[in-house]
C-alpha positions, 0 to 999 in steps of 0.5 A, spaced: 671 147 294 675 150 299 681 154 299 687 151 302 693 154 305 700 154 302 702 150 308 697 145 308 699 144 300 706 143 302 704 138 307 699 134 302 705 134 296 710 132 302 705 126 303 704 124 296 711 124 295 712 120 301 707 115 298 711 114 291 718 114 293 722 112 298 728 117 297 729 122 302 734 128 302 740 127 306 740 131 313 744 138 313 751 136 317 754 143 316 751 150 317 748 154 312 752 158 307 754 165 310 756 172 307 763 173 306 766 180 305 771 180 299 777 181 303 775 174 307 774 171 301 780 173 297 784 170 304 781 164 303 782 163 296 789 165 297 790 160 303 787 154 299 791 156 293 797 155 297 795 149 300 793 146 293 800 148 291 804 145 297 800 139 296 802 139 288 809 140 289 809 134 295 806 129 290 811 131 284 817 130 289 814 123 290 813 121 283 820 124 281 823 120 287 819 113 285 821 115 278 829 115 280 828 110 285 830 115 290 830 112 298 829 117 303 832 115 309 832 118 316 838 121 318 840 121 326 847 124 327 846 123 334 847 116 334 853 113 336 854 109 329 855 115 325 861 117 330 864 110 330 869 113 324 872 118 329 878 116 334 879 120 340 887 121 341 891 124 346 897 127 344 900 127 351 
């Protein structure tokens, strides 16, 4: 027989797979992996940990508020309604 190069063999295998299955690999949407220095990796891990802990605290506060039936309303002291109890009197 004749010798088949690696590239030709890969094309033959690919054609065979195309004949027996309709499954395809999804397209690569992200850039390929890159190497990071230890410092960059640690900084990213710390940042992710802080974001995770903040999200956990927020969810815990929401669950506690729901359990205790606490309603958080917006406080706007600039409104006239909040100042109605005060009366301005002139002492003269």
